[in-house]
VEXDREN-2710 file (C-alpha; in Angstrom, 1 decimal):
% VEXDREN-2710
k/r/px/py/pz
1/MET/-19.5/-169.0/-7.6
2/GLU/-18.3/-167.8/-4.1
3/VAL/-14.8/-166.8/-4.0
4/ASP/-12.5/-166.1/-0.9
5/PRO/-11.3/-162.6/-1.3
6/GLN/-8.2/-163.5/1.1
7/VAL/-7.1/-166.0/-1.4
8/PHE/-8.0/-164.6/-4.9
9/LYS/-7.0/-160.9/-4.9
10/PHE/-9.1/-158.0/-6.5
11/THR/-5.8/-156.8/-8.3
12/HIS/-4.8/-160.3/-9.3
13/SER/-8.3/-160.9/-11.0
14/LEU/-8.0/-157.6/-12.9
15/HIS/-4.7/-158.8/-14.2
16/VAL/-5.9/-162.1/-15.0
17/THR/-8.7/-160.6/-17.3
18/ALA/-6.5/-157.9/-18.8
19/THR/-4.4/-160.6/-19.7
20/ILE/-7.2/-162.5/-21.3
21/PHE/-8.5/-159.2/-23.1
22/ARG/-4.8/-158.9/-24.5
23/ALA/-4.7/-162.5/-25.9
24/ILE/-8.1/-162.1/-27.6
25/ASP/-6.8/-158.9/-29.2
26/THR/-3.4/-160.6/-30.3
27/LEU/-5.5/-163.5/-31.7
28/LYS/-7.6/-160.9/-33.7
29/ARG/-4.3/-159.3/-34.9
30/ILE/-4.9/-156.0/-33.6
31/PRO/-1.7/-153.9/-34.5
32/GLY/0.7/-152.8/-31.5
33/LEU/-0.4/-155.7/-29.2
34/SER/1.7/-158.4/-27.9
35/LEU/1.4/-160.8/-24.8
36/ALA/5.1/-160.0/-24.1
37/ALA/4.4/-156.1/-23.5
38/PRO/3.3/-155.4/-20.1
39/LEU/-0.1/-154.3/-19.0
40/THR/-1.2/-150.6/-19.0
41/PRO/-3.5/-148.8/-17.0
42/THR/-5.8/-148.9/-20.0
43/ASP/-5.7/-152.5/-19.7
44/ILE/-6.6/-152.4/-16.0
45/GLU/-9.3/-149.9/-16.6
46/ARG/-10.9/-152.2/-19.1
47/ALA/-10.9/-155.2/-17.0
48/THR/-12.3/-152.9/-14.3
49/ILE/-15.4/-152.1/-16.4
50/TYR/-15.7/-155.3/-17.7
51/TRP/-16.1/-156.7/-14.1
52/ALA/-18.5/-154.0/-12.8
53/LYS/-20.7/-154.4/-15.8
54/SER/-21.1/-158.0/-15.5
55/THR/-22.0/-157.4/-11.8
56/GLN/-24.6/-155.0/-12.4
57/ALA/-25.9/-157.0/-15.3
58/ALA/-26.4/-160.3/-12.7
59/TYR/-27.9/-158.1/-9.9
60/PHE/-29.3/-154.7/-11.5
61/SER/-31.0/-156.2/-14.7
62/LEU/-34.3/-154.6/-14.0
63/GLU/-32.7/-151.2/-13.2
64/LEU/-30.6/-151.4/-16.1
65/HIS/-33.5/-152.1/-18.5
66/GLN/-35.6/-149.1/-17.0
67/LEU/-32.7/-146.4/-17.2
68/LYS/-31.7/-147.5/-20.9
69/ALA/-35.5/-147.0/-21.9
70/ASN/-35.3/-143.7/-20.2
71/ARG/-38.0/-144.7/-17.5
72/ALA/-37.5/-143.3/-14.1
73/LEU/-37.3/-145.6/-11.1
74/PRO/-40.0/-145.6/-8.3
75/ALA/-39.4/-143.0/-5.8
76/ASN/-39.0/-145.5/-3.0
77/HIS/-36.3/-147.3/-4.9
78/PRO/-32.8/-147.1/-3.4
79/PHE/-31.3/-145.9/-6.7
80/HIS/-33.7/-142.8/-7.1
81/ARG/-31.8/-141.1/-4.0
82/LEU/-28.6/-141.6/-5.7
83/THR/-29.8/-140.2/-9.2
84/ALA/-28.2/-143.2/-10.8
85/PHE/-27.3/-143.0/-14.5
86/ILE/-25.6/-145.1/-17.0
87/ASP/-22.2/-143.7/-18.4
88/GLU/-20.7/-144.1/-21.8
89/HIS/-19.0/-147.4/-20.8
90/GLY/-22.6/-148.8/-19.9
91/VAL/-21.7/-148.6/-16.0
92/LEU/-24.4/-147.9/-13.7
93/GLN/-23.0/-145.1/-11.6
94/VAL/-24.0/-142.4/-9.0
95/GLY/-25.2/-139.2/-10.2
96/GLY/-25.1/-136.1/-8.1
97/ARG/-23.9/-132.2/-8.4
98/LEU/-20.3/-132.7/-8.1
99/ALA/-19.3/-132.0/-11.5
100/ASN/-17.6/-128.7/-11.0
101/SER/-15.6/-129.9/-8.2
102/THR/-11.7/-130.9/-8.0
103/LEU/-12.6/-134.7/-7.2
104/THR/-11.9/-137.2/-10.0
105/TYR/-14.4/-138.9/-11.9
106/ASN/-14.6/-142.0/-10.1
107/GLN/-15.0/-139.9/-6.8
108/GLN/-17.8/-137.9/-8.3
109/HIS/-19.7/-140.8/-9.9
110/PRO/-18.4/-144.1/-8.0
111/SER/-19.8/-147.3/-9.6
112/ILE/-22.8/-148.7/-7.9
113/GLN/-22.6/-152.2/-6.7
114/PRO/-24.6/-154.8/-4.7
115/ARG/-23.8/-156.2/-1.4
116/HIS/-23.7/-159.7/-2.1
117/SER/-21.5/-160.1/-4.9
118/THR/-18.1/-161.6/-5.5
119/LEU/-16.8/-158.3/-7.0
120/THR/-17.8/-156.5/-3.9
121/SER/-16.0/-159.1/-1.5
122/LEU/-12.8/-158.3/-3.7
123/VAL/-13.1/-154.6/-3.7
124/ILE/-13.8/-154.5/0.1
125/TYR/-11.0/-156.8/1.0
126/ASN/-8.6/-154.8/-1.4
127/ALA/-9.5/-151.8/0.1
128/HIS/-8.9/-153.3/3.6
129/LEU/-5.2/-154.5/2.9
130/ARG/-4.5/-150.9/1.2
131/THR/-5.6/-149.4/4.7
132/MET/-3.0/-151.9/6.4
133/HIS/-6.0/-153.7/7.8
134/GLY/-8.0/-150.8/9.0
135/GLY/-11.2/-150.3/10.4
136/THR/-14.8/-150.1/9.1
137/GLN/-14.5/-146.4/8.7
138/LEU/-11.1/-146.4/7.0
139/THR/-12.2/-149.4/4.9
140/MET/-15.5/-147.6/3.9
141/ALA/-13.7/-144.2/2.9
142/GLU/-11.3/-146.2/0.8
143/VAL/-14.1/-147.9/-0.9
144/ARG/-16.0/-145.2/-1.5
145/GLN/-13.2/-143.6/-3.9
146/SER/-14.3/-145.7/-6.5
147/TYR/-17.4/-147.9/-5.6
148/TRP/-20.9/-147.3/-3.8
149/ILE/-22.1/-150.4/-2.6
150/VAL/-25.4/-150.7/-1.4
151/GLY/-25.6/-151.7/2.3
152/ARG/-21.9/-151.2/2.4
153/ARG/-21.5/-150.9/6.5
154/PRO/-22.7/-154.5/7.1
155/ALA/-20.7/-156.0/4.1
156/ILE/-17.4/-154.4/5.3
157/LYS/-17.9/-155.7/8.9
158/THR/-18.9/-159.2/7.7
159/LEU/-15.7/-159.2/5.6
160/MET/-13.5/-157.7/8.6
161/LEU/-14.9/-160.4/11.0
162/ARG/-13.8/-163.1/8.5
163/CYS/-10.0/-161.5/8.0
164/MET/-7.7/-163.9/9.9
165/LYS/-5.2/-161.6/10.7
166/CYS/-7.7/-159.4/12.1
167/ALA/-9.2/-162.0/14.2
168/ARG/-5.9/-163.2/15.7
169/HIS/-5.1/-159.5/16.8
170/ARG/-8.9/-158.9/18.1
171/GLY/-9.3/-158.6/21.9
172/LYS/-11.7/-157.6/24.2
173/ARG/-11.9/-153.9/25.1
174/ALA/-12.0/-152.5/28.8
175/GLN/-15.2/-150.7/29.8
176/GLN/-14.6/-148.3/32.7
177/LEU/-15.6/-144.8/33.5
178/MET/-13.0/-142.4/33.0
179/GLY/-12.2/-138.8/34.5
180/GLU/-12.4/-135.3/33.0
181/LEU/-10.6/-134.7/30.1
182/PRO/-7.5/-132.4/30.4
183/THR/-7.6/-128.6/29.0
184/ALA/-5.4/-129.6/26.1
185/ARG/-7.7/-132.2/24.9
186/VAL/-10.8/-129.9/24.9
187/GLN/-9.6/-126.5/23.8
188/PRO/-8.7/-125.8/20.1
189/SER/-5.2/-125.1/19.1
190/ARG/-2.5/-125.7/16.3
191/ALA/-1.5/-129.0/15.6
192/PHE/1.2/-130.4/17.9
193/LEU/1.1/-127.3/20.2
194/HIS/0.2/-129.7/23.3
195/THR/1.9/-133.1/22.4
196/GLY/2.2/-136.5/24.1
197/VAL/5.0/-138.7/23.5
198/ASP/5.4/-142.7/24.1
199/TYR/7.8/-145.5/23.2
200/THR/6.5/-148.7/21.6
201/GLY/8.4/-151.5/20.7
202/PRO/11.1/-153.3/20.7
203/ILE/11.2/-154.0/17.0
204/THR/13.8/-155.8/15.1
205/ILE/15.9/-153.8/12.6
206/LYS/18.5/-155.4/10.2
207/SER/21.8/-153.7/9.8
208/TRP/21.8/-153.8/5.8
209/ARG/19.4/-155.7/3.2
210/GLY/20.5/-159.0/1.8
211/ARG/22.0/-162.1/3.7
212/GLY/24.3/-162.0/6.5
213/ALA/23.0/-159.0/7.9
214/LYS/23.2/-158.5/11.7
215/GLN/20.0/-157.7/13.8
216/PHE/19.6/-154.9/16.5
217/LYS/16.5/-153.9/18.6
218/GLY/14.7/-150.6/17.8
219/TRP/11.9/-148.6/19.2
220/ILE/9.2/-146.6/17.6
221/CYS/8.5/-143.1/19.2
222/VAL/5.1/-142.0/18.7
223/PHE/4.3/-138.1/19.3
224/VAL/0.6/-137.3/19.3
225/CYS/-1.2/-133.9/19.1
226/MET/-3.6/-133.6/22.2
227/SER/-5.9/-131.5/20.2
228/THR/-6.3/-132.8/16.8
229/SER/-5.4/-136.5/17.5
230/ALA/-2.6/-136.3/14.6
231/VAL/0.3/-138.7/14.8
232/HIS/4.1/-138.2/14.1
233/ILE/6.1/-141.4/14.1
234/GLU/9.9/-141.6/14.6
235/VAL/12.2/-144.5/14.8
236/ALA/14.7/-144.9/17.7
237/THR/17.7/-147.0/17.3
238/ASP/18.2/-147.5/21.2
239/TYR/16.6/-146.6/24.2
240/THR/19.0/-144.0/25.3
241/SER/18.1/-140.3/26.2
242/ASP/20.4/-138.9/23.2
243/THR/18.6/-140.9/21.0
244/PHE/15.2/-139.7/22.0
245/ILE/16.6/-136.0/22.0
246/ALA/17.5/-136.3/18.5
247/ALA/14.2/-137.8/17.6
248/TYR/12.5/-134.8/19.5
249/ARG/14.6/-132.6/17.4
250/ARG/13.7/-134.0/14.2
251/PHE/10.1/-133.6/15.4
252/ASN/10.4/-130.1/16.0
253/ALA/11.9/-129.4/12.7
254/ARG/8.9/-130.7/10.9
255/ARG/5.8/-130.0/13.2
256/GLY/7.0/-127.0/14.9
257/ILE/7.7/-125.9/18.7
258/CYS/5.5/-127.7/21.4
259/HIS/4.1/-125.6/24.4
260/THR/3.5/-128.4/26.4
261/LEU/5.0/-132.1/26.2
262/TYR/3.2/-134.9/28.2
263/SER/4.5/-138.3/28.8
264/ASP/4.8/-141.1/31.3
265/CYS/7.4/-141.4/33.9
266/GLY/9.5/-143.6/31.6
267/THR/13.4/-143.8/32.1
268/THR/14.2/-142.6/28.9
269/PHE/12.0/-139.5/29.2
270/LEU/13.2/-138.7/32.8
271/GLY/16.9/-139.4/31.8
272/ALA/16.3/-137.1/28.6
273/ASP/14.6/-134.4/30.8
274/ALA/17.7/-134.7/33.4
275/THR/20.1/-134.4/30.2
276/LEU/18.3/-131.3/28.8
277/LYS/18.6/-129.8/32.5
278/LYS/22.1/-130.8/33.0
279/LEU/22.9/-129.1/29.3
280/PHE/21.3/-125.8/30.5
281/ILE/23.7/-125.6/33.3
282/GLN/27.0/-126.5/31.4
283/GLY/26.4/-123.6/29.0
284/SER/27.9/-125.3/26.1
285/SER/27.2/-124.7/22.5
286/GLU/24.5/-127.6/22.6
287/SER/23.2/-126.3/25.8
288/THR/22.6/-123.2/24.0
289/SER/20.7/-124.6/21.0
290/ILE/18.5/-126.9/23.1
291/ALA/17.9/-124.0/25.6
292/SER/16.7/-122.0/22.7
293/LEU/14.5/-125.0/21.4
294/LEU/12.7/-125.9/24.9
295/LEU/13.4/-123.0/27.3
296/ASP/13.1/-119.8/25.2
297/ASP/10.0/-121.1/23.5
298/GLY/8.3/-121.9/26.5
299/THR/8.1/-125.7/26.2
300/GLN/7.1/-127.5/29.4
301/TRP/7.5/-130.9/30.0
302/GLN/5.1/-132.5/32.2
303/PHE/5.2/-136.3/33.4
304/ASN/2.2/-138.2/34.5
305/LEU/2.1/-139.6/38.2
306/SER/3.9/-143.0/38.4
307/ALA/0.9/-144.9/39.7
308/ALA/-1.4/-143.4/37.2
309/PRO/-0.8/-144.8/33.5
310/HIS/-4.3/-144.3/32.5
311/ARG/-3.7/-140.6/32.1
312/GLY/-1.6/-141.2/29.0
313/GLY/-4.5/-142.8/27.4
314/LYS/-4.2/-140.3/24.5
315/TRP/-0.9/-141.6/23.2
316/GLU/-1.6/-145.1/24.3
317/ALA/-4.4/-145.2/22.0
318/ALA/-2.0/-144.0/19.2
319/VAL/0.5/-146.7/20.2
320/LYS/-2.5/-149.5/19.9
321/SER/-3.4/-147.8/16.4
322/ILE/0.3/-148.2/15.3
323/LYS/0.6/-151.5/16.3
324/PHE/-3.1/-152.3/14.8
325/HIS/-1.5/-151.9/11.3
326/PHE/2.0/-152.6/11.7
327/THR/2.0/-156.0/13.3
328/ARG/-0.5/-157.1/10.3
329/THR/1.8/-155.6/7.8
330/LEU/5.2/-156.6/9.2
331/GLY/4.6/-159.9/10.9
332/ASP/7.7/-161.5/12.2
333/THR/9.9/-160.5/9.1
334/SER/12.9/-158.2/9.9
335/TYR/13.6/-155.1/7.9
336/SER/16.3/-152.7/7.2
337/LEU/15.9/-149.2/9.2
338/ASP/14.8/-147.5/5.6
339/GLU/12.4/-150.1/5.4
340/ILE/11.2/-149.7/8.5
341/MET/11.0/-145.9/8.2
342/THR/9.1/-146.4/5.1
343/LEU/6.4/-148.7/6.5
344/LEU/6.0/-146.5/9.7
345/THR/5.6/-143.3/7.6
346/GLN/3.1/-144.8/5.4
347/SER/1.3/-145.9/8.8
348/GLU/1.5/-142.4/10.1
349/ALA/-0.3/-141.2/6.7
350/ILE/-2.9/-143.7/7.2
351/LEU/-3.6/-143.0/10.5
352/ASN/-3.7/-139.2/9.8
353/SER/-6.1/-140.0/6.9
354/LYS/-8.4/-141.9/9.2
355/PRO/-12.0/-140.1/9.1
356/LEU/-12.5/-138.5/12.6
357/GLU/-16.5/-139.2/12.6
358/PRO/-18.9/-141.9/10.9
359/LEU/-19.3/-141.5/6.9
360/SER/-22.7/-140.1/6.0
361/ASP/-24.8/-141.9/3.3
362/ASP/-25.4/-138.6/1.2
363/PRO/-24.0/-139.3/-2.4
364/GLU/-22.6/-135.9/-2.3
365/ASP/-20.9/-136.2/0.8
366/LEU/-17.7/-138.1/-0.4
367/ALA/-15.0/-136.4/1.4
368/ALA/-14.2/-137.5/4.7
369/LEU/-13.1/-135.3/7.8
370/THR/-9.5/-136.5/8.7
371/THR/-6.8/-135.5/11.1
372/LEU/-4.7/-133.6/8.7
373/PRO/-6.9/-132.6/5.6
374/GLU/-4.7/-131.7/2.7
375/PRO/-6.7/-130.4/-0.4
376/THR/-5.5/-131.6/-3.9
377/LEU/-4.3/-129.1/-6.3
378/GLN/-3.5/-131.7/-9.1
379/PRO/-6.4/-130.7/-11.4
380/ILE/-5.8/-126.9/-11.2
381/ASN/-4.1/-124.9/-13.5
382/ILE/-0.6/-124.1/-12.4
383/ALA/-0.4/-120.6/-13.8
384/LEU/-3.2/-119.7/-11.0
385/LEU/-1.5/-121.3/-8.1
386/SER/0.6/-119.3/-5.7
387/ARG/4.3/-120.3/-5.1
388/TRP/3.3/-122.4/-2.3
389/GLN/0.5/-124.2/-3.8
390/MET/2.7/-124.6/-6.8
391/ILE/5.3/-126.7/-4.5
392/GLN/2.3/-128.6/-3.1
393/HIS/1.2/-129.4/-6.6
394/GLN/4.8/-130.8/-7.6
395/LEU/4.6/-133.0/-4.5
396/GLN/1.2/-134.3/-5.9
END
């Protein structure tokens, strides 16, 4: 039966299946179970295993029969390179040599699923939604956390072409020859040492949550690392230079001092530059702090030529990526300032976890190279961690 994944969601199917299992157990009078009690992660895992086994039984019956009989698959079979095995629950999974890694069990041994199945469509579209309508690479990286789909790239591309929200925002890309990349783009440096900044918007922000809330315009201030393509997002409540200076201070407090700051010749940026220079001359207490921030640390602010907006392609690409996720998630709904900041922070995390290169088909190469990689410290003994690692462990 063909199911539209945009109508019948993967998580909804798991909840329905888990509820049915709960009802069956209740009819069997198993103690401690009731339909009134909320579902648990164990119930969801049971439903996930059920659909994985059912799909594999329908598409991989011959392979399952041979593996259960301890007979090796042919050398030219796709599962031979995956060193497929059947786990204790009867699910066909990828083998490999990652048992001693810090990855979770599902990441070490993802479940093998066929390309043309209802479960595969639901899983792919669920990953597409979790990544806020991400592209092929980002959706594939999310899918590979738990599932290994045979021929997954064409399947993901096919489903993304059917996504109605992505189809509405999909446009033709311009094709033109570009000049040489600047030095900050091609030479390695720490993150945000050379930064490009731009504004995008406006966005509608509610003064508070609930009825009768007033609305006002806000803007998104985007900081982009010229070397690593990392993104930092701040919310600006107006289009004044003072608001941008406040956003720039927050950026410096979290990402460090910039050596060079690039931007277009926007009125806000020119006004902020003029304001900073004026404060330098006045010698006030605020002037001293800003001077220490920009002048003493050697930060240079470089503006692009007025007639050359293409030189800001680095931050314009980041703005496009932010709009790609933000418009599909936000839509025409208005949110409060804290809700907007939450959505933008999640968008920032998704953009910084986006794979920088195409994913390989090697079953032992499951980790994707991202902009700001952060190793997990969750399964490591706390007593063996340093003080900084212990703090990171608490955050995870």
